[in-house]
Phi, psi and omega in degrees: 000133183284143180227110183250017174280082189293333182295325183254005184277127180263150179288126180256150177299335183299333182291343182265348187295305182295313176303321179295319177299317182296312183290328176294320178299318179294317179293323179296319178299317180293322180297315178297319180299315181289319184295321185255003177072024180282155171236103188268011183301332181291350177264008175278192180269122171247105189306141174067015175252119182300323181292347182263005180299329178296337179297338177302324179275317189275335186311312183295344182267358184247130181227149186283336183203171176297318179297317177302318179299309183290329176299334182263318188286333179293305177294329178297314180298315181296310184291318181292321177297316179296320182294321177294322178297316184281323190247358178056227186296333178300331182299322180294320179296315179297317180301314181297317180297318178297314180304312185284308188284331173294322177293319178296315179296320176299318179298331182275324189249351187287159171295155183278069173220169178283132178248127180226161175110161184264010185296329177298319178293319179300313179296323178296314179296316181297317180294317180298312182295318182295307184290329176298318178296319180291312184292322185279338181057034174273131188301316181294318180291323177296320178298318179292325177299319178294323177295318177300317179299319181293315185279322188236020181303326180290347180299333184301330180288345181286355180263001181249131183298332183285344188248003180253157179288153176302138180091357178263134183275089176294334178295323177294318178298313181296317180300313179298317181296319180296314181294318178299318179296314180298316181294328178295333177278314182301320185258026185296334180269356180259151177082194184295141180242176176297128180276132176267125179268164184303320183292331177290320179295322178297319179298319180294319179296319179295321179295319181295317179298318180298319181294322179295315181294322182298325183281000000 
């Protein structure tokens, strides 16, 4: 049963299970790659190549280095755990949509090189959480949106080709951010909403009474 009373909602260990599974899977792929000398880059996304469509699924699990891996799994774990806490079962659905559609958009707009890594998903989650908080005007979500801005505000520069380092897929960042933004609009009526307090309801009742009397 979904529970969107965020003021009284306590953090459960369950919110960390799926994110932990995802980041462990990513770390396991890198461990296998290093142990056996594999190079899995060919399973990433190579835009506009039909044979690379499978990369839409595999791309987020493949990383070029240990540093690349940790740069992605730490914010991924944090953002995905928070989203499950705030949105319950809806969070899993949103994660899958971001994973798939950010990959599809990357396949359509990316440079014709192999794109790997989970940064597109990270940008998608961050964009969804940020804009959802702004659009819904829920105090708890707005607070989290401000926290995202504080912790990951510099991420916005990652969507521009002029501001990223060579070899970094700004297209993946942009794709994830666009999909996260779109989903925050599509699902604006789902999940936690702006809470109305007693004083707000009293103000609305007084306004309504005034309008009746005025007429």
